[in-house]
MIDOSE-1310 file (N, C-alpha, C; in nm, 2 decimals, decimal comma, always signed):
residues 295
xxxx	-13,51/+15,26/+9,32/-13,45/+15,21/+9,44/-13,49/+15,09/+9,46; -13,43/+14,99/+9,51/-13,47/+14,84/+9,58/-13,61/+14,87/+9,64; -13,60/+14,93/+9,73/-13,74/+14,91/+9,84/-13,86/+14,96/+9,73; -13,86/+15,04/+9,62/-13,96/+15,00/+9,58/-14,00/+14,90/+9,45
xxxx	-13,89/+14,89/+9,44/-13,88/+14,73/+9,32/-13,93/+14,64/+9,40; -13,90/+14,62/+9,53/-13,97/+14,50/+9,62/-14,09/+14,48/+9,65; -14,15/+14,62/+9,64/-14,32/+14,65/+9,69/-14,34/+14,62/+9,57; -14,26/+14,67/+9,45/-14,37/+14,63/+9,33/-14,37/+14,46/+9,27
xxxx	-14,28/+14,39/+9,33/-14,28/+14,23/+9,36/-14,36/+14,18/+9,45; -14,36/+14,21/+9,56/-14,46/+14,17/+9,69/-14,58/+14,21/+9,67; -14,63/+14,28/+9,67/-14,75/+14,36/+9,71/-14,87/+14,30/+9,60; -14,83/+14,25/+9,50/-14,94/+14,17/+9,43/-14,95/+14,05/+9,43
xxxx	-14,86/+13,97/+9,52/-14,89/+13,85/+9,59/-14,94/+13,87/+9,70; -14,89/+13,93/+9,80/-14,95/+13,92/+9,92/-15,11/+14,00/+9,92; -15,11/+14,09/+9,82/-15,26/+14,13/+9,80/-15,38/+14,07/+9,78; -15,33/+13,98/+9,66/-15,43/+13,84/+9,66/-15,44/+13,72/+9,77
xxxx	-15,36/+13,74/+9,85/-15,31/+13,63/+9,93/-15,44/+13,66/+10,05; -15,40/+13,83/+10,08/-15,50/+13,86/+10,17/-15,63/+13,90/+10,12; -15,66/+13,90/+10,00/-15,80/+13,89/+9,98/-15,86/+13,77/+9,97; -15,81/+13,66/+9,98/-15,83/+13,55/+9,97/-15,88/+13,51/+10,10
xxxx	-15,77/+13,57/+10,20/-15,78/+13,55/+10,37/-15,95/+13,63/+10,41; -15,94/+13,78/+10,36/-16,07/+13,81/+10,37/-16,19/+13,77/+10,35; -16,20/+13,74/+10,22/-16,32/+13,66/+10,17/-16,34/+13,53/+10,25; -16,23/+13,45/+10,31/-16,25/+13,32/+10,38/-16,31/+13,35/+10,50
xxxx	-16,25/+13,44/+10,53/-16,30/+13,50/+10,71/-16,45/+13,56/+10,73; -16,48/+13,61/+10,63/-16,60/+13,66/+10,58/-16,72/+13,53/+10,57; -16,69/+13,48/+10,46/-16,78/+13,38/+10,38/-16,74/+13,22/+10,43; -16,64/+13,19/+10,43/-16,59/+13,03/+10,50/-16,64/+12,98/+10,38
xxxx	-16,58/+12,98/+10,24/-16,57/+12,92/+10,12/-16,56/+12,78/+10,12; -16,59/+12,68/+10,03/-16,52/+12,55/+10,06/-16,45/+12,55/+9,92; -16,31/+12,56/+9,93/-16,24/+12,54/+9,83/-16,17/+12,43/+9,75; -16,28/+12,34/+9,82/-16,23/+12,21/+9,73/-16,22/+12,20/+9,58
xxxx	-16,34/+12,27/+9,52/-16,36/+12,25/+9,42/-16,27/+12,35/+9,31; -16,25/+12,48/+9,38/-16,18/+12,54/+9,32/-16,01/+12,46/+9,31; -15,97/+12,43/+9,41/-15,84/+12,37/+9,42/-15,84/+12,22/+9,32; -15,94/+12,17/+9,34/-15,95/+12,04/+9,23/-15,94/+12,11/+9,05
xxxx	-15,99/+12,18/+9,04/-15,99/+12,22/+8,92/-15,88/+12,32/+8,87; -15,77/+12,38/+8,97/-15,67/+12,41/+8,94/-15,57/+12,31/+8,94; -15,55/+12,20/+9,03/-15,48/+12,09/+9,04/-15,49/+12,01/+8,90; -15,63/+12,00/+8,84/-15,66/+11,90/+8,70/-15,66/+11,97/+8,59
xxxx	-15,71/+12,10/+8,59/-15,69/+12,18/+8,47/-15,64/+12,25/+8,43; -15,65/+12,38/+8,52/-15,56/+12,48/+8,50/-15,39/+12,51/+8,51; -15,36/+12,43/+8,60/-15,21/+12,42/+8,64/-15,17/+12,33/+8,52; -15,24/+12,20/+8,51/-15,17/+12,12/+8,39/-15,16/+12,22/+8,23
xxxx	-15,28/+12,25/+8,21/-15,29/+12,40/+8,09/-15,16/+12,45/+8,10; -15,10/+12,56/+8,23/-14,97/+12,64/+8,19/-14,90/+12,55/+8,21; -14,87/+12,41/+8,23/-14,75/+12,36/+8,22/-14,72/+12,32/+8,08; -14,82/+12,25/+8,02/-14,85/+12,19/+7,87/-14,79/+12,31/+7,77
xxxx	-14,85/+12,43/+7,80/-14,83/+12,55/+7,73/-14,67/+12,60/+7,75; -14,64/+12,62/+7,86/-14,50/+12,63/+7,87/-14,37/+12,56/+7,83; -14,39/+12,44/+7,88/-14,29/+12,31/+7,84/-14,30/+12,30/+7,71; -14,44/+12,29/+7,63/-14,43/+12,25/+7,49/-14,39/+12,38/+7,42
xxxx	-14,39/+12,49/+7,46/-14,36/+12,60/+7,37/-14,20/+12,67/+7,39; -14,17/+12,66/+7,51/-14,08/+12,76/+7,57/-13,94/+12,66/+7,65; -14,03/+12,56/+7,73/-13,90/+12,50/+7,80/-13,80/+12,40/+7,76; -13,90/+12,30/+7,69/-13,84/+12,18/+7,62/-13,83/+12,11/+7,70
xxxx	-13,72/+11,99/+7,64/-13,66/+11,89/+7,70/-13,51/+11,91/+7,75; -13,48/+12,00/+7,72/-13,33/+12,03/+7,74/-13,37/+12,12/+7,89; -13,49/+12,19/+7,88/-13,51/+12,25/+8,04/-13,50/+12,16/+8,16; -13,62/+12,07/+8,13/-13,65/+11,97/+8,25/-13,52/+11,87/+8,28
xxxx	-13,43/+11,85/+8,17/-13,34/+11,76/+8,20/-13,21/+11,81/+8,20; -13,19/+11,98/+8,21/-13,08/+12,06/+8,22/-13,05/+12,07/+8,37; -12,90/+12,15/+8,37/-12,84/+12,24/+8,52/-12,93/+12,28/+8,60; -13,05/+12,34/+8,55/-13,14/+12,40/+8,68/-13,20/+12,26/+8,73
xxxx	-13,25/+12,16/+8,66/-13,34/+12,09/+8,72/-13,25/+12,01/+8,78; -13,12/+11,96/+8,79/-13,05/+11,95/+8,85/-12,98/+11,96/+8,98; -13,02/+12,12/+8,98/-12,99/+12,19/+9,10/-13,10/+12,19/+9,18; -13,23/+12,20/+9,12/-13,33/+12,22/+9,20/-13,36/+12,05/+9,28
xxxx	-13,33/+11,96/+9,21/-13,32/+11,79/+9,28/-13,20/+11,80/+9,37; -13,10/+11,88/+9,36/-12,98/+11,89/+9,48/-13,06/+11,95/+9,60; -13,14/+12,06/+9,57/-13,17/+12,14/+9,68/-13,31/+12,07/+9,78; -13,35/+11,97/+9,67/-13,46/+11,92/+9,77/-13,40/+11,80/+9,83
xxxx	-13,31/+11,74/+9,81/-13,24/+11,60/+9,87/-13,15/+11,65/+9,99; -13,08/+11,76/+9,96/-13,00/+11,79/+10,07/-13,11/+11,88/+10,16; -13,18/+11,91/+10,17/-13,30/+11,97/+10,26/-13,37/+11,85/+10,33; -13,38/+11,75/+10,25/-13,42/+11,62/+10,34/-13,30/+11,60/+10,45
xxxx	-13,19/+11,59/+10,39/-13,08/+11,53/+10,52/-13,09/+11,62/+10,66; -13,12/+11,77/+10,60/-13,09/+11,88/+10,71/-13,22/+11,86/+10,79; -13,31/+11,83/+10,72/-13,43/+11,80/+10,78/-13,45/+11,64/+10,87; -13,42/+11,54/+10,83/-13,42/+11,44/+10,90/-13,30/+11,46/+11,04
xxxx	-13,19/+11,56/+11,01/-13,10/+11,58/+11,13/-13,13/+11,68/+11,24; -13,23/+11,75/+11,18/-13,32/+11,86/+11,26/-13,43/+11,79/+11,34; -13,47/+11,68/+11,29/-13,59/+11,64/+11,34/-13,49/+11,56/+11,49; -13,42/+11,51/+11,44/-13,38/+11,42/+11,60/-13,35/+11,52/+11,67
xxxx	-13,31/+11,61/+11,64/-13,25/+11,75/+11,75/-13,33/+11,78/+11,82; -13,49/+11,82/+11,74/-13,63/+11,89/+11,83/-13,67/+11,78/+11,87; -13,63/+11,65/+11,86/-13,77/+11,55/+11,90/-13,90/+11,56/+11,81; -13,88/+11,54/+11,71/-13,99/+11,50/+11,60/-13,97/+11,40/+11,54
xxxx	-14,11/+11,37/+11,42/-14,09/+11,24/+11,34/-14,05/+11,31/+11,23; -13,96/+11,23/+11,15/-13,88/+11,28/+11,05/-13,98/+11,30/+10,94; -14,05/+11,20/+10,94/-14,16/+11,20/+10,83/-14,30/+11,33/+10,86; -14,27/+11,39/+10,98/-14,37/+11,47/+11,00/-14,28/+11,63/+10,93
xxxx	-14,15/+11,65/+10,97/-14,10/+11,75/+10,96/-14,00/+11,75/+10,81; -13,98/+11,62/+10,76/-13,91/+11,62/+10,63/-13,97/+11,69/+10,50; -14,13/+11,62/+10,48/-14,15/+11,73/+10,37/-14,18/+11,85/+10,35; -14,21/+11,90/+10,46/-14,25/+12,06/+10,44/-14,14/+12,12/+10,44
xxxx	-14,01/+12,08/+10,51/-13,85/+12,18/+10,46/-13,82/+12,14/+10,32; -13,84/+12,00/+10,29/-13,79/+11,98/+10,15/-13,84/+12,03/+10,03; -14,00/+12,06/+10,03/-14,06/+12,08/+9,95/-14,15/+12,21/+9,96; -14,07/+12,31/+9,89/-14,13/+12,46/+9,92/-14,27/+12,49/+9,81
xxxx	-14,33/+12,60/+9,85/-14,44/+12,67/+9,77/-14,41/+12,71/+9,61; -14,36/+12,60/+9,54/-14,34/+12,63/+9,39/-14,41/+12,66/+9,30; -14,56/+12,64/+9,33/-14,65/+12,67/+9,26/-14,73/+12,84/+9,30; -14,78/+12,81/+9,44/-14,89/+12,95/+9,42/-14,78/+13,07/+9,50
xxxx	-14,65/+13,05/+9,53/-14,55/+13,16/+9,56/-14,46/+13,15/+9,44; -14,38/+13,07/+9,40/-14,27/+13,05/+9,34/-14,31/+13,09/+9,21; -14,41/+13,02/+9,13/-14,44/+13,08/+8,99/-14,46/+13,27/+8,97; -14,55/+13,30/+9,08/-14,54/+13,48/+9,07/-14,46/+13,52/+9,11
xxxx	-14,35/+13,48/+9,20/-14,24/+13,58/+9,25/-14,14/+13,57/+9,15; -14,13/+13,44/+9,07/-13,99/+13,47/+8,97/-14,07/+13,52/+8,87; -14,16/+13,54/+8,80/-14,22/+13,61/+8,71/-14,21/+13,78/+8,78; -14,26/+13,77/+8,86/-14,28/+13,96/+8,91/-14,13/+14,01/+8,90
xxxx	-14,03/+13,91/+8,98/-13,88/+13,94/+9,01/-13,82/+13,95/+8,86; -13,89/+13,87/+8,75/-13,77/+13,87/+8,62/-13,85/+13,88/+8,48; -13,94/+13,91/+8,50/-14,06/+13,93/+8,39/-14,10/+13,81/+8,35; -14,20/+13,80/+8,24/-14,27/+13,71/+8,21/-14,18/+13,63/+8,11
xxxx	-14,04/+13,65/+8,06/-13,98/+13,57/+8,01/-13,88/+13,46/+8,09; -13,92/+13,50/+8,23/-13,87/+13,37/+8,38/-13,96/+13,30/+8,33; -14,08/+13,27/+8,28/-14,19/+13,18/+8,36/-14,13/+13,04/+8,28; -14,07/+13,00/+8,25/-14,05/+12,86/+8,16/-13,93/+12,83/+8,29
xxxx	-13,82/+12,94/+8,32/-13,74/+12,86/+8,45/-13,83/+12,85/+8,56; -13,92/+12,96/+8,58/-14,01/+12,90/+8,72/-14,10/+12,78/+8,71; -14,11/+12,73/+8,57/-14,18/+12,60/+8,58/-14,10/+12,49/+8,58; -14,00/+12,52/+8,55/-13,90/+12,38/+8,55/-13,85/+12,39/+8,67
xxxx	-13,87/+12,46/+8,78/-13,83/+12,47/+8,91/-13,95/+12,43/+9,00; -14,11/+12,41/+8,91/-14,21/+12,41/+9,02/-14,24/+12,25/+8,95; -14,19/+12,22/+8,85/-14,22/+12,06/+8,75/-14,11/+11,98/+8,82; -14,00/+11,99/+8,87/-13,92/+11,92/+8,93/-13,96/+11,89/+9,08
xxxx	-14,03/+11,97/+9,16/-14,03/+11,95/+9,28/-14,19/+11,91/+9,31; -14,26/+11,96/+9,18/-14,39/+11,86/+9,22/-14,35/+11,72/+9,18; -14,25/+11,67/+9,08/-14,25/+11,52/+9,06/-14,24/+11,49/+9,19; -14,06/+11,52/+9,23/-14,04/+11,46/+9,36/-14,14/+11,44/+9,49
xxxx	-14,20/+11,56/+9,47/-14,32/+11,58/+9,60/-14,42/+11,45/+9,59; -14,44/+11,42/+9,47/-14,55/+11,30/+9,45/-14,47/+11,20/+9,48; -14,36/+11,16/+9,46/-14,28/+11,02/+9,44/-14,22/+10,99/+9,60; -14,14/+11,10/+9,63/-14,06/+11,09/+9,77/-14,16/+11,09/+9,87
xxxx	-14,27/+11,17/+9,85/-14,35/+11,15/+9,97/-14,45/+11,02/+10,00; -14,47/+10,98/+9,89/-14,60/+10,87/+9,86/-14,48/+10,75/+9,92; -14,40/+10,74/+9,86/-14,29/+10,60/+9,92/-14,27/+10,66/+10,07; -14,25/+10,75/+10,11/-14,20/+10,79/+10,22/-14,29/+10,76/+10,32
xxxx	-14,41/+10,83/+10,31/-14,54/+10,79/+10,43/-14,64/+10,70/+10,42; -14,62/+10,65/+10,28/-14,70/+10,51/+10,27/-14,66/+10,40/+10,28; -14,71/+10,28/+10,38/-14,60/+10,18/+10,36/-14,63/+10,09/+10,22; -14,71/+10,06/+10,17/-14,75/+10,02/+10,04/-14,80/+10,10/+9,97
xxxx	-14,69/+10,21/+9,92/-14,76/+10,31/+9,84/-14,73/+10,24/+9,68; -14,82/+10,29/+9,62/-14,84/+10,25/+9,44/-14,81/+10,35/+9,40; -14,66/+10,35/+9,37/-14,57/+10,47/+9,29/-14,66/+10,47/+9,13; -14,65/+10,39/+9,07/-14,71/+10,41/+8,94/-14,87/+10,45/+8,97
xxxx	-14,93/+10,45/+9,03/-15,08/+10,51/+9,05/-15,04/+10,68/+9,07; -14,98/+10,70/+9,19/-14,94/+10,84/+9,22/-14,86/+10,92/+9,13; -14,80/+10,86/+9,04/-14,77/+10,94/+8,89/-14,86/+10,95/+8,81; -14,99/+10,86/+8,81/-15,09/+10,93/+8,71/-15,18/+11,01/+8,74
xxxx	-15,10/+11,16/+8,78/-15,20/+11,28/+8,80/-15,21/+11,38/+8,68; -15,27/+11,44/+8,68/-15,29/+11,52/+8,53/-15,19/+11,63/+8,52; -15,10/+11,65/+8,61/-15,01/+11,71/+8,59/-14,88/+11,61/+8,56; -14,85/+11,53/+8,55/-14,71/+11,45/+8,51/-14,77/+11,43/+8,41
xxxx	-14,91/+11,36/+8,36/-14,91/+11,28/+8,26/-14,93/+11,45/+8,14; -14,94/+11,53/+8,16/-14,90/+11,66/+8,09/-14,80/+11,70/+8,06; -14,71/+11,70/+8,16/-14,56/+11,71/+8,14/-14,49/+11,62/+8,01; -14,56/+11,51/+8,06/-14,50/+11,40/+7,95/-14,57/+11,40/+7,83
xxxx	-14,68/+11,43/+7,80/-14,74/+11,46/+7,68/-14,66/+11,58/+7,60; -14,63/+11,68/+7,71/-14,57/+11,83/+7,64/-14,44/+11,77/+7,61; -14,36/+11,70/+7,66/-14,22/+11,64/+7,61/-14,22/+11,56/+7,48; -14,31/+11,48/+7,50/-14,31/+11,39/+7,36/-14,36/+11,45/+7,24
xxxx	-14,44/+11,56/+7,24/-14,47/+11,64/+7,12/-14,34/+11,72/+7,10; -14,27/+11,77/+7,20/-14,18/+11,87/+7,16/-14,04/+11,77/+7,10; -14,04/+11,65/+7,16/-13,93/+11,57/+7,11/-13,97/+11,52/+6,97; -14,08/+11,51/+6,92/-14,06/+11,50/+6,78/-14,12/+11,56/+6,69
xxxx	-14,14/+11,65/+6,73/-14,10/+11,82/+6,70/-14,31/+11,81/+6,62; -14,40/+11,77/+6,69/-14,51/+11,80/+6,64/-14,60/+11,92/+6,65; -14,62/+11,98/+6,55/-14,68/+12,10/+6,56/-14,82/+12,11/+6,61; -14,86/+12,19/+6,70/-14,97/+12,18/+6,76/-15,03/+12,32/+6,72
xxxx	-15,16/+12,32/+6,66/-15,22/+12,44/+6,58/-15,21/+12,55/+6,71; -15,20/+12,68/+6,68/-15,24/+12,80/+6,76/-15,38/+12,81/+6,83; -15,47/+12,77/+6,72/-15,59/+12,74/+6,77/-15,66/+12,66/+6,89; -15,55/+12,57/+6,90/-15,55/+12,46/+6,99/-15,49/+12,50/+7,12
xxxx	-15,36/+12,57/+7,09/-15,29/+12,62/+7,20/-15,37/+12,73/+7,28; -15,41/+12,82/+7,22/-15,48/+12,96/+7,26/-15,57/+12,92/+7,38; -15,68/+12,87/+7,37/-15,76/+12,84/+7,51/-15,66/+12,73/+7,60; -15,56/+12,69/+7,60/-15,48/+12,62/+7,66/-15,41/+12,73/+7,75
xxxx	-15,35/+12,81/+7,66/-15,31/+12,93/+7,71/-15,41/+13,01/+7,84; -15,49/+13,04/+7,78/-15,64/+13,11/+7,87/-15,63/+13,05/+7,97; -15,67/+12,94/+7,99/-15,68/+12,85/+8,08/-15,59/+12,84/+8,22; -15,44/+12,83/+8,15/-15,36/+12,83/+8,24/-15,33/+12,95/+8,32
xxxx	-15,38/+13,07/+8,26/-15,32/+13,20/+8,31/-15,39/+13,20/+8,43; -15,54/+13,12/+8,44/-15,61/+13,10/+8,57/-15,54/+13,10/+8,71; -15,45/+12,99/+8,67/-15,38/+12,91/+8,82/-15,33/+13,00/+8,91; -15,24/+13,12/+8,87/-15,16/+13,16/+8,97/-15,27/+13,25/+9,06
xxxx	-15,34/+13,33/+8,97/-15,43/+13,43/+9,11/-15,49/+13,32/+9,15; -15,53/+13,19/+9,13/-15,65/+13,12/+9,21/-15,55/+13,05/+9,30; -15,42/+13,04/+9,30/-15,32/+12,96/+9,39/-15,31/+13,05/+9,50; -15,28/+13,20/+9,42/-15,25/+13,30/+9,57/-15,39/+13,29/+9,65
xxxx	-15,50/+13,31/+9,57/-15,63/+13,34/+9,67/-15,63/+13,21/+9,75; -15,62/+13,09/+9,67/-15,69/+12,96/+9,78/-15,53/+12,94/+9,90; -15,40/+13,01/+9,87/-15,36/+12,99/+9,98/-15,37/+13,11/+10,10; -15,43/+13,22/+10,05/-15,48/+13,31/+10,15/-15,61/+13,25/+10,23
xxxx	-15,69/+13,17/+10,17/-15,82/+13,14/+10,22/-15,79/+13,02/+10,35; -15,64/+12,94/+10,30/-15,62/+12,84/+10,39/-15,58/+12,90/+10,50; -15,54/+13,04/+10,52/-15,48/+13,08/+10,67/-15,55/+13,10/+10,77; -15,68/+13,10/+10,73/-15,82/+13,09/+10,84/-15,81/+12,97/+10,92
xxxx	-15,70/+12,86/+10,89/-15,72/+12,76/+10,95/-15,63/+12,75/+11,03; -15,52/+12,83/+11,04/-15,39/+12,85/+11,11/-15,39/+12,80/+11,32; -15,37/+12,73/+11,33/-15,41/+12,71/+11,46/-15,22/+12,72/+11,56; -15,28/+12,82/+11,67/-15,13/+12,88/+11,74/-15,11/+12,76/+11,85
xxxx	-15,16/+12,65/+11,85/-15,15/+12,52/+11,95/-15,03/+12,50/+11,93; -14,97/+12,47/+11,80/-14,86/+12,39/+11,71/-14,77/+12,48/+11,70; -14,75/+12,62/+11,77/-14,66/+12,71/+11,69/-14,55/+12,66/+11,70; -14,45/+12,60/+11,81/-14,34/+12,54/+11,80/-14,29/+12,47/+11,69
xxxx	-14,33/+12,36/+11,64/-14,35/+12,29/+11,54/-14,35/+12,40/+11,40; -14,42/+12,46/+11,42/-14,47/+12,56/+11,29/-14,37/+12,66/+11,29; -14,30/+12,74/+11,39/-14,19/+12,83/+11,42/-14,05/+12,79/+11,36; -14,04/+12,62/+11,38/-13,93/+12,59/+11,35/-13,93/+12,55/+11,19
xxxx	-14,02/+12,49/+11,09/-14,01/+12,47/+10,98/-14,02/+12,63/+10,91; -14,11/+12,73/+10,99/-14,10/+12,86/+10,91/-13,97/+12,93/+10,90; -13,88/+12,89/+11,00/-13,72/+12,94/+11,02/-13,64/+12,86/+10,94; -13,66/+12,70/+10,95/-13,58/+12,62/+10,90/-13,58/+12,61/+10,71
xxxx	-13,67/+12,63/+10,69/-13,73/+12,60/+10,56/-13,61/+12,71/+10,50; -13,66/+12,82/+10,46/-13,59/+12,91/+10,40/-13,41/+12,92/+10,43; -13,40/+12,91/+10,56/-13,26/+12,94/+10,63/-13,19/+12,82/+10,52; -13,25/+12,69/+10,53/-13,16/+12,55/+10,49/-13,17/+12,57/+10,35
xxxx	-13,29/+12,60/+10,29/-13,27/+12,66/+10,17/-13,20/+12,72/+10,09; -13,15/+12,85/+10,13/-13,09/+12,96/+10,10/-12,92/+12,88/+10,11; -12,90/+12,89/+10,22/-12,75/+12,80/+10,24/-12,72/+12,69/+10,16; -12,78/+12,58/+10,12/-12,78/+12,46/+10,00/-12,78/+12,54/+9,90
xxxx	-12,85/+12,64/+9,81/-12,87/+12,72/+9,72/-12,70/+12,80/+9,71; -12,66/+12,87/+9,79/-12,55/+12,87/+9,82/-12,41/+12,82/+9,78; -12,43/+12,72/+9,85/-12,32/+12,60/+9,84/-12,33/+12,54/+9,73; -12,42/+12,54/+9,63/-12,42/+12,47/+9,53/-12,35/+12,59/+9,38
xxxx	-12,42/+12,72/+9,38/-12,38/+12,81/+9,29/-12,27/+12,81/+9,25; -12,15/+12,81/+9,30/-12,00/+12,79/+9,25/-11,96/+12,67/+9,17; -12,06/+12,53/+9,18/-12,05/+12,43/+9,13/-12,09/+12,34/+9,02; -12,22/+12,45/+9,00/-12,32/+12,38/+8,90/-12,35/+12,55/+8,78
xxxx	-12,29/+12,49/+8,68/-12,33/+12,63/+8,58/-12,47/+12,65/+8,52; -12,50/+12,77/+8,58/-12,64/+12,85/+8,56/-12,62/+13,00/+8,51; -12,76/+13,04/+8,42/-12,74/+13,17/+8,36/-12,78/+13,25/+8,49; -12,76/+13,36/+8,48/-12,81/+13,49/+8,59/-12,95/+13,46/+8,62
xxxx	-13,02/+13,43/+8,54/-13,18/+13,40/+8,57/-13,20/+13,29/+8,68; -13,11/+13,21/+8,58/-13,16/+13,07/+8,66/-13,08/+13,07/+8,81; -13,01/+13,14/+8,87/-12,96/+13,11/+8,96/-13,02/+13,20/+9,06; -13,09/+13,37/+8,98/-13,18/+13,43/+9,06/-13,31/+13,34/+9,12
xxxx	-13,37/+13,26/+9,01/-13,49/+13,20/+9,04/-13,43/+13,07/+9,12; -13,34/+12,98/+9,12/-13,30/+12,92/+9,21/-13,27/+12,95/+9,37; -13,22/+13,06/+9,39/-13,23/+13,13/+9,51/-13,36/+13,16/+9,58; -13,47/+13,21/+9,48/-13,60/+13,26/+9,53/-13,66/+13,09/+9,56
xxxx	-13,64/+13,02/+9,45/-13,69/+12,89/+9,52/-13,66/+12,81/+9,65; -13,52/+12,83/+9,70/-13,47/+12,79/+9,81/-13,52/+12,86/+9,92; -13,57/+12,99/+9,93/-13,66/+13,07/+10,02/-13,76/+13,03/+10,04; -13,85/+12,96/+10,00/-14,02/+12,92/+9,98/-14,04/+12,87/+10,09
xxxx	-14,16/+12,92/+10,15/-14,18/+12,84/+10,26/-14,26/+12,70/+10,23; -14,32/+12,63/+10,34/-14,32/+12,45/+10,30/-14,48/+12,51/+10,20; -14,47/+12,39/+10,11/-14,62/+12,39/+10,04/-14,75/+12,35/+10,10; -14,82/+12,36/+10,02/-14,95/+12,35/+10,09/-15,03/+12,16/+10,07
xxxx	-14,94/+12,12/+9,98/-14,95/+11,99/+9,95/-14,90/+11,87/+10,05; -14,83/+11,94/+10,12/-14,75/+11,90/+10,27/-14,87/+11,87/+10,37; -14,97/+11,98/+10,39/-15,06/+11,91/+10,41/-15,15/+11,80/+10,39; -15,17/+11,81/+10,28/-15,26/+11,73/+10,23/-15,25/+11,58/+10,21
xxxx	-15,09/+11,57/+10,21/-15,06/+11,44/+10,23/-15,05/+11,39/+10,39; -14,99/+11,48/+10,46/-15,00/+11,47/+10,62/-15,13/+11,38/+10,66; -15,24/+11,47/+10,62/-15,39/+11,44/+10,63/-15,43/+11,29/+10,58; -15,40/+11,30/+10,49/-15,41/+11,19/+10,40/-15,36/+11,04/+10,42
xxxx	-15,24/+11,06/+10,48/-15,16/+10,93/+10,52/-15,15/+10,94/+10,73; -15,23/+11,03/+10,78/-15,23/+11,06/+10,93/-15,12/+11,07/+10,95; -15,03/+11,14/+10,93/-14,90/+11,17/+10,95/-14,88/+11,35/+11,06; -14,92/+11,31/+11,18/-14,95/+11,43/+11,24/-15,01/+11,52/+11,18
xxxx	-15,12/+11,54/+11,12/-15,12/+11,65/+11,04/-15,14/+11,80/+11,08; -15,19/+11,77/+11,24/-15,18/+11,89/+11,29/-15,08/+12,01/+11,30; -14,94/+11,91/+11,29/-14,83/+11,99/+11,33/-14,79/+12,02/+11,19; -14,82/+11,92/+11,09/-14,79/+11,97/+10,97/-14,85/+12,14/+10,90
xxxx	-14,97/+12,10/+10,94/-15,06/+12,23/+10,92/-14,98/+12,36/+10,92; -14,97/+12,31/+11,06/-14,88/+12,47/+11,14/-14,76/+12,51/+11,06; -14,67/+12,38/+11,03/-14,57/+12,42/+10,95/-14,57/+12,50/+10,81; -14,70/+12,43/+10,78/-14,72/+12,53/+10,62/-14,76/+12,66/+10,67
xxxx	-14,85/+12,67/+10,76/-14,93/+12,80/+10,76/-14,83/+12,89/+10,84; -14,75/+12,90/+10,92/-14,67/+12,95/+10,99/-14,54/+12,99/+10,88; -14,49/+12,89/+10,81/-14,42/+12,92/+10,72/-14,48/+13,01/+10,60; -14,55/+12,95/+10,56/-14,65/+13,08/+10,45/-14,64/+13,22/+10,51
xxxx	-14,67/+13,22/+10,63/-14,71/+13,39/+10,68/-14,55/+13,43/+10,70; -14,51/+13,38/+10,74/-14,36/+13,44/+10,78/-14,29/+13,46/+10,65; -14,36/+13,41/+10,54/-14,30/+13,47/+10,39/-14,30/+13,60/+10,37; -14,38/+13,66/+10,44/-14,39/+13,81/+10,43/-14,25/+13,89/+10,47
xxxx	-14,20/+13,80/+10,54/-14,07/+13,85/+10,60/-13,93/+13,82/+10,51; -13,95/+13,69/+10,47/-13,88/+13,64/+10,42/-13,85/+13,64/+10,27; -13,94/+13,65/+10,21/-13,93/+13,72/+10,07/-13,88/+13,84/+10,07; -13,95/+13,90/+10,09/-13,84/+14,06/+10,06/-13,70/+14,02/+10,10
xxxx	-13,68/+14,00/+10,22/-13,55/+13,97/+10,24/-13,45/+13,92/+10,14; -13,50/+13,79/+10,08/-13,45/+13,72/+10,00/-13,43/+13,83/+9,85; -13,54/+13,91/+9,85/-13,51/+13,98/+9,71/-13,41/+14,12/+9,73; -13,40/+14,12/+9,84/-13,29/+14,25/+9,91/-13,16/+14,19/+9,83
xxxx	-13,12/+14,09/+9,85/-13,02/+14,00/+9,82/-13,03/+13,92/+9,66; -13,12/+13,91/+9,60/-13,13/+13,86/+9,43/-13,13/+13,99/+9,37; -13,21/+14,07/+9,37/-13,24/+14,17/+9,26/-13,07/+14,26/+9,22; -13,01/+14,32/+9,31/-12,89/+14,37/+9,25/-12,81/+14,27/+9,21
xxx	-12,80/+14,16/+9,25/-12,70/+14,03/+9,18/-12,78/+13,98/+9,05; -12,89/+13,95/+9,05/-12,94/+13,85/+8,92/-13,03/+13,92/+8,86; -13,08/+14,06/+8,94/-13,22/+14,11/+8,83/-13,17/+14,17/+8,73
């Protein structure tokens, strides 16, 4: 039954998020170090192993990458228009609508929905989203941004190294790859746990922009994906992954950027946290549509 399948997919995700929430409520841990380890070590290890071994150059420069790029850019257009309608700063609303939680929720959601073989597809969505997130937001929010410095992150460097090795057909010994895979396997569960820990910071005072982003992000994403699917040739798996990518809530990184550049961080925090809380509803609804068609 479809309901049982949806429960099988969503329960592990939200159970780990809930564990993070309950632990943070009780012990108030400082998640700075775990998040830094994830960004600098565990996620880059996952990206390297998947891109080098499975996705390759064709994946990151194929039709799926193009489709993800179009979803991001068209979501930005919708966000700018919506910001004018609802009297918000475009720089405040734009990034949360454009950049979904492709890491914390996207990776496990796609894998649990379509199986372990779908991990390269999920990684392509994540890498493309992360690349544009770093470049576009730095240029948009910072008056005199250093784009080159912004790109010198472990994740981007790792992707470049993996692509170069793949292009040159350099064989990396399994003795080296195995610890990289093991470190990469840590990141997904840690991202979900950290997401739950962040939810204790949700402030109800900014509920209006928070609810706007919570609704606008998945609705606009789904509408754009449905508009693009007839015009871009994708496999069934890629179509399903793209649909799930479109329904994702705002990424936590949006809040980090807003806080760093002092771009109304309280409003952005509400958008991120309300959006991720609302995903308890939006993701199962998306799976009702996705599983019979692309599962």
